[in-house]
OpenMM code with the backbone's topology and positions (N, CA, C; nanometers):
from openmm import Vec3, app, unit

residues = "MET CYS CYS LEU LEU THR ILE LEU VAL PHE LEU GLY PRO ARG PHE ALA ILE ILE ALA TRP TYR LEU MET ASP PRO GLY ARG PHE SER MET VAL ILE GLY SER PHE LEU LEU SER PHE LEU GLY PHE LEU PHE LEU PRO TRP THR MET LEU ALA TYR LEU ALA ALA TRP THR PRO ALA GLY ILE ALA GLY PHE GLY TRP ALA ILE VAL GLY PHE GLY PHE LEU LEU ASP ILE THR SER TYR SER GLY GLY GLY TYR GLY ASN ARG ASN ARG ILE ARG SER ARG ARG".split()
positions = [
    Vec3(-2.2617, -8.2341, 11.9291),
    Vec3(-2.1574, -8.3689, 11.9634),
    Vec3(-2.1980, -8.4304, 12.1216),
    Vec3(-2.2016, -8.2928, 12.1689),
    Vec3(-2.2236, -8.3412, 12.3227),
    Vec3(-2.3523, -8.4018, 12.3541),
    Vec3(-2.4015, -8.3419, 12.3017),
    Vec3(-2.6018, -8.3704, 12.2760),
    Vec3(-2.6112, -8.5036, 12.2879),
    Vec3(-2.5585, -8.5696, 12.1588),
    Vec3(-2.5623, -8.7029, 12.0957),
    Vec3(-2.4708, -8.7230, 12.2144),
    Vec3(-2.3807, -8.7378, 12.2702),
    Vec3(-2.3203, -8.8085, 12.3647),
    Vec3(-2.3818, -8.8721, 12.4347),
    Vec3(-2.4587, -8.7495, 12.5300),
    Vec3(-2.5294, -8.7489, 12.6332),
    Vec3(-2.6568, -8.8509, 12.6363),
    Vec3(-2.7252, -8.8037, 12.5040),
    Vec3(-2.8573, -8.9357, 12.4396),
    Vec3(-2.8256, -9.0767, 12.4762),
    Vec3(-2.6900, -9.0894, 12.3918),
    Vec3(-2.6792, -9.2113, 12.3482),
    Vec3(-2.6074, -9.2781, 12.4917),
    Vec3(-2.5803, -9.2199, 12.6407),
    Vec3(-2.5634, -9.2729, 12.7111),
    Vec3(-2.6555, -9.3128, 12.8479),
    Vec3(-2.7400, -9.2076, 12.8381),
    Vec3(-2.8445, -9.2527, 12.8507),
    Vec3(-2.9443, -9.3592, 12.8276),
    Vec3(-3.0155, -9.3460, 12.6828),
    Vec3(-3.0791, -9.4428, 12.5942),
    Vec3(-3.0281, -9.5593, 12.5670),
    Vec3(-2.8861, -9.5717, 12.5113),
    Vec3(-2.8410, -9.6442, 12.4417),
    Vec3(-2.8384, -9.7364, 12.5393),
    Vec3(-2.8100, -9.7913, 12.6713),
    Vec3(-2.8333, -9.9226, 12.7268),
    Vec3(-2.9907, -9.9534, 12.7599),
    Vec3(-3.1063, -9.8900, 12.7712),
    Vec3(-3.2110, -9.9008, 12.8009),
    Vec3(-3.2753, -9.9693, 12.6639),
    Vec3(-3.2430, -9.9105, 12.5219),
    Vec3(-3.2770, -9.9686, 12.4407),
    Vec3(-3.1949, -10.1138, 12.3950),
    Vec3(-3.0687, -10.1409, 12.4467),
    Vec3(-3.0029, -10.2358, 12.4460),
    Vec3(-3.0931, -10.3718, 12.5420),
    Vec3(-3.1523, -10.3045, 12.6607),
    Vec3(-3.2214, -10.4009, 12.7677),
    Vec3(-3.3282, -10.4767, 12.6577),
    Vec3(-3.4190, -10.3202, 12.5689),
    Vec3(-3.5322, -10.3462, 12.5347),
    Vec3(-3.4663, -10.4728, 12.4393),
    Vec3(-3.3832, -10.4360, 12.3475),
    Vec3(-3.3186, -10.5562, 12.2448),
    Vec3(-3.3475, -10.6611, 12.3040),
    Vec3(-3.2527, -10.7152, 12.3965),
    Vec3(-3.2081, -10.8541, 12.4774),
    Vec3(-3.3155, -10.8867, 12.5288),
    Vec3(-3.4667, -10.8251, 12.5851),
    Vec3(-3.5500, -10.9079, 12.6044),
    Vec3(-3.6726, -10.9274, 12.5297),
    Vec3(-3.6351, -10.8700, 12.3855),
    Vec3(-3.7235, -10.9477, 12.2894),
    Vec3(-3.6571, -11.0327, 12.2790),
    Vec3(-3.5481, -11.0586, 12.2181),
    Vec3(-3.4344, -11.1946, 12.1890),
    Vec3(-3.4630, -11.2768, 12.3050),
    Vec3(-3.4671, -11.2875, 12.4285),
    Vec3(-3.4528, -11.3864, 12.4938),
    Vec3(-3.5353, -11.3733, 12.6245),
    Vec3(-3.6402, -11.3396, 12.6429),
    Vec3(-3.6945, -11.3427, 12.7423),
    Vec3(-3.7102, -11.4243, 12.8725),
    Vec3(-3.6797, -11.5162, 12.8469),
    Vec3(-3.6340, -11.6219, 12.9867),
    Vec3(-3.5355, -11.5915, 13.0312),
    Vec3(-3.4503, -11.5302, 13.0092),
    Vec3(-3.3466, -11.5452, 13.0903),
    Vec3(-3.3594, -11.4156, 13.1573),
    Vec3(-3.4700, -11.3078, 13.1342),
    Vec3(-3.4947, -11.2068, 13.1993),
    Vec3(-3.5970, -11.2874, 13.3841),
    Vec3(-3.6851, -11.3884, 13.2761),
    Vec3(-3.7944, -11.4258, 13.3933),
    Vec3(-3.6541, -11.5183, 13.5106),
    Vec3(-3.5670, -11.6029, 13.4619),
    Vec3(-3.4570, -11.6719, 13.5624),
    Vec3(-3.3825, -11.5818, 13.6600),
    Vec3(-3.3240, -11.4535, 13.5381),
    Vec3(-3.2306, -11.4079, 13.6281),
    Vec3(-3.3173, -11.2851, 13.6727),
    Vec3(-3.3718, -11.1999, 13.6833),
    Vec3(-3.4537, -11.0930, 13.7331),
    Vec3(-3.5914, -11.1409, 13.7516),
    Vec3(-3.6606, -11.2037, 13.8723),
    Vec3(-3.7562, -11.2362, 13.9055),
    Vec3(-3.8892, -11.1992, 13.9609),
    Vec3(-3.8726, -11.0553, 13.9448),
    Vec3(-3.9979, -10.9472, 13.9866),
    Vec3(-4.0055, -10.8376, 13.8700),
    Vec3(-4.0987, -10.8108, 13.8416),
    Vec3(-4.1256, -10.6828, 13.7608),
    Vec3(-4.0760, -10.5584, 13.8238),
    Vec3(-4.0800, -10.5372, 13.9649),
    Vec3(-4.0709, -10.4237, 13.9869),
    Vec3(-3.9015, -10.3768, 13.9830),
    Vec3(-3.8196, -10.4818, 14.0407),
    Vec3(-3.6809, -10.5409, 14.0454),
    Vec3(-3.6141, -10.4568, 13.8810),
    Vec3(-3.7106, -10.5774, 13.8073),
    Vec3(-3.6164, -10.4652, 13.6439),
    Vec3(-3.6942, -10.3295, 13.5874),
    Vec3(-3.7913, -10.3413, 13.6037),
    Vec3(-3.8457, -10.1866, 13.6117),
    Vec3(-3.7622, -10.1029, 13.6742),
    Vec3(-3.7069, -10.0960, 13.7886),
    Vec3(-3.6070, -10.0039, 13.9069),
    Vec3(-3.4923, -10.0370, 13.7710),
    Vec3(-3.4286, -10.1629, 13.7677),
    Vec3(-3.3256, -10.1440, 13.7170),
    Vec3(-3.3119, -10.0764, 13.5328),
    Vec3(-3.4462, -10.0777, 13.4761),
    Vec3(-3.4471, -10.0671, 13.3782),
    Vec3(-3.4289, -9.8561, 13.3927),
    Vec3(-3.5035, -9.8330, 13.5051),
    Vec3(-3.5059, -9.6826, 13.5035),
    Vec3(-3.3535, -9.6003, 13.5683),
    Vec3(-3.3554, -9.7234, 13.6783),
    Vec3(-3.2586, -9.6244, 13.7843),
    Vec3(-3.0647, -9.6684, 13.7279),
    Vec3(-3.0677, -9.8238, 13.6784),
    Vec3(-2.9468, -9.8629, 13.6895),
    Vec3(-2.9073, -9.9405, 13.5410),
    Vec3(-2.9175, -9.8740, 13.4454),
    Vec3(-2.9354, -9.9733, 13.3154),
    Vec3(-2.8286, -10.0564, 13.3037),
    Vec3(-2.6990, -9.9982, 13.3035),
    Vec3(-2.5936, -10.0354, 13.3041),
    Vec3(-2.5535, -10.1567, 13.3805),
    Vec3(-2.5574, -10.1331, 13.5004),
    Vec3(-2.6038, -10.2479, 13.5788),
    Vec3(-2.6224, -10.3701, 13.5732),
    Vec3(-2.7853, -10.3413, 13.5095),
    Vec3(-2.8906, -10.4311, 13.4969),
    Vec3(-2.8184, -10.5346, 13.3468),
    Vec3(-2.7680, -10.4325, 13.3164),
    Vec3(-2.6907, -10.5167, 13.1455),
    Vec3(-2.5648, -10.5863, 13.2463),
    Vec3(-2.4850, -10.5472, 13.2759),
    Vec3(-2.3801, -10.6461, 13.3244),
    Vec3(-2.4809, -10.7541, 13.4378),
    Vec3(-2.5288, -10.7132, 13.4770),
    Vec3(-2.5813, -10.8205, 13.5766),
    Vec3(-2.6189, -10.9499, 13.4948),
    Vec3(-2.7229, -10.9061, 13.3654),
    Vec3(-2.7430, -10.9729, 13.3008),
    Vec3(-2.6693, -11.0782, 13.2316),
    Vec3(-2.5715, -10.9801, 13.1763),
    Vec3(-2.4152, -11.0754, 13.1121),
    Vec3(-2.3130, -11.1804, 13.1844),
    Vec3(-2.3043, -11.1184, 13.3431),
    Vec3(-2.2321, -11.2334, 13.4081),
    Vec3(-2.3198, -11.3249, 13.4690),
    Vec3(-2.4736, -11.3289, 13.4822),
    Vec3(-2.5259, -11.4106, 13.5384),
    Vec3(-2.4867, -11.5427, 13.4698),
    Vec3(-2.4900, -11.6779, 13.5316),
    Vec3(-2.4961, -11.7942, 13.5220),
    Vec3(-2.5829, -11.8988, 13.5870),
    Vec3(-2.6108, -11.9984, 13.5291),
    Vec3(-2.7164, -12.0587, 13.6585),
    Vec3(-2.6279, -12.1254, 13.7892),
    Vec3(-2.5190, -12.1279, 13.7584),
    Vec3(-2.4749, -12.1766, 13.9140),
    Vec3(-2.4533, -12.0156, 13.9936),
    Vec3(-2.4784, -11.8984, 13.9171),
    Vec3(-2.4996, -11.7301, 14.0105),
    Vec3(-2.3960, -11.6854, 13.9746),
    Vec3(-2.3714, -11.5685, 14.0151),
    Vec3(-2.2165, -11.4664, 13.9970),
    Vec3(-2.1561, -11.5004, 14.0726),
    Vec3(-2.0282, -11.5354, 14.0287),
    Vec3(-1.9047, -11.5281, 14.1038),
    Vec3(-1.7949, -11.4661, 14.0641),
    Vec3(-1.6341, -11.4707, 14.1412),
    Vec3(-1.5456, -11.4072, 14.0625),
    Vec3(-1.5371, -11.2831, 13.9891),
    Vec3(-1.4982, -11.2827, 13.8545),
    Vec3(-1.5007, -11.1889, 13.7601),
    Vec3(-1.6344, -11.1391, 13.7651),
    Vec3(-1.7141, -11.1945, 13.7631),
    Vec3(-1.8669, -11.1365, 13.7674),
    Vec3(-1.8774, -11.0538, 13.7954),
    Vec3(-1.8706, -11.0574, 13.9422),
    Vec3(-1.9067, -10.9558, 14.0019),
    Vec3(-1.8144, -10.7982, 13.9854),
    Vec3(-1.6850, -10.8171, 13.9592),
    Vec3(-1.6254, -10.6880, 13.8911),
    Vec3(-1.6899, -10.6512, 13.7981),
    Vec3(-1.7694, -10.7319, 13.6846),
    Vec3(-1.8515, -10.6881, 13.5476),
    Vec3(-1.9370, -10.5989, 13.5879),
    Vec3(-2.0135, -10.6852, 13.7124),
    Vec3(-2.1602, -10.6031, 13.7998),
    Vec3(-2.0722, -10.4757, 13.8719),
    Vec3(-1.9805, -10.4866, 13.9182),
    Vec3(-1.9202, -10.3547, 13.9658),
    Vec3(-1.9000, -10.2283, 13.8615),
    Vec3(-1.8258, -10.2913, 13.7149),
    Vec3(-1.7956, -10.2051, 13.6474),
    Vec3(-1.9520, -10.1165, 13.6019),
    Vec3(-2.0118, -10.2300, 13.5661),
    Vec3(-2.1828, -10.1502, 13.5043),
    Vec3(-2.2297, -10.0332, 13.6475),
    Vec3(-2.1929, -10.0744, 13.7255),
    Vec3(-2.2528, -9.9521, 13.8498),
    Vec3(-2.1770, -9.8478, 13.8270),
    Vec3(-2.0348, -9.8392, 13.8185),
    Vec3(-1.9481, -9.7507, 13.8683),
    Vec3(-1.9772, -9.6643, 13.6964),
    Vec3(-2.0392, -9.7015, 13.5648),
    Vec3(-2.1041, -9.6631, 13.4633),
    Vec3(-2.1705, -9.5646, 13.4815),
    Vec3(-2.2910, -9.6475, 13.5664),
    Vec3(-2.4230, -9.5851, 13.6249),
    Vec3(-2.4247, -9.4718, 13.7191),
    Vec3(-2.2767, -9.4305, 13.7692),
    Vec3(-2.2483, -9.3491, 13.8593),
    Vec3(-2.1898, -9.2388, 13.7823),
    Vec3(-2.1072, -9.2644, 13.7090),
    Vec3(-2.0861, -9.1575, 13.5906),
    Vec3(-2.1412, -9.1366, 13.5244),
    Vec3(-2.2101, -9.1860, 13.4740),
    Vec3(-2.3179, -9.1073, 13.3886),
    Vec3(-2.4048, -9.0124, 13.4559),
    Vec3(-2.4832, -9.0446, 13.5268),
    Vec3(-2.5340, -8.9182, 13.6218),
    Vec3(-2.4570, -8.8343, 13.7023),
    Vec3(-2.3293, -8.8474, 13.6953),
    Vec3(-2.2873, -8.7052, 13.7812),
    Vec3(-2.1548, -8.6746, 13.6734),
    Vec3(-2.1638, -8.7229, 13.6060),
    Vec3(-2.0712, -8.6379, 13.4500),
    Vec3(-2.1077, -8.5459, 13.3891),
    Vec3(-2.2666, -8.5275, 13.4158),
    Vec3(-2.3348, -8.3895, 13.3471),
    Vec3(-2.3097, -8.2491, 13.4675),
    Vec3(-2.2906, -8.3334, 13.5820),
    Vec3(-2.2583, -8.1983, 13.6778),
    Vec3(-2.0931, -8.1583, 13.6830),
    Vec3(-2.0448, -8.2613, 13.6844),
    Vec3(-1.8928, -8.2678, 13.6245),
    Vec3(-1.8901, -8.1211, 13.5495),
    Vec3(-1.9422, -8.1672, 13.4431),
    Vec3(-1.9021, -8.1402, 13.3360),
    Vec3(-1.9634, -7.9613, 13.2967),
    Vec3(-2.0660, -7.9242, 13.3486),
    Vec3(-2.1321, -7.7858, 13.3532),
    Vec3(-2.1010, -7.7204, 13.5040),
    Vec3(-1.9853, -7.7531, 13.5618),
    Vec3(-1.9424, -7.6584, 13.6554),
    Vec3(-1.9202, -7.5478, 13.7042),
    Vec3(-1.8267, -7.4541, 13.5885),
    Vec3(-1.8167, -7.3799, 13.5352),
    Vec3(-1.9262, -7.2791, 13.4874),
    Vec3(-2.0325, -7.3096, 13.4750),
    Vec3(-2.1814, -7.2256, 13.3911),
    Vec3(-2.2094, -7.2051, 13.5095),
    Vec3(-2.2356, -7.2216, 13.6231),
    Vec3(-2.3058, -7.1982, 13.7505),
    Vec3(-2.1913, -7.0756, 13.8468),
    Vec3(-2.2484, -6.9712, 13.8646),
    Vec3(-2.1546, -6.9028, 13.9016),
    Vec3(-2.1593, -6.8597, 14.0400),
    Vec3(-2.0342, -6.8882, 14.0505),
    Vec3(-2.0649, -6.8523, 14.2610),
    Vec3(-2.1160, -6.7433, 14.3010),
    Vec3(-2.1814, -6.6746, 14.4345),
    Vec3(-2.2251, -6.5721, 14.4792),
    Vec3(-2.0645, -6.5120, 14.5655),
    Vec3(-1.9588, -6.5370, 14.5350),
    Vec3(-1.8700, -6.5131, 14.6148),
    Vec3(-1.8092, -6.3597, 14.6085),
] * unit.nanometer
topology = app.Topology()
chain = topology.addChain("A")
for resn in residues:
    res = topology.addResidue(resn, chain)
    for name in ("N", "CA", "C"):
        topology.addAtom(name, app.Element.getBySymbol(name[0]), res)
């Protein structure tokens, strides 16, 4: 069960980004201008990229939109650090 949850956390947002791009590629070109930025967001910060895409309006991101982006960044950080915290008891100390 833990492996399934890990796979969903790491691959789920990436599949959502691909699906969103296939349904609305114009939004990606408006929100994220360069290929490099979108690739790096896809690779390293997928939750943040999804939150940014969801919070963006033609007027820009303001107010509560930044809270959504911050929550996406928090999800990215916890998804990367959760594995180390969960396995902390498996590593034997040399004391």
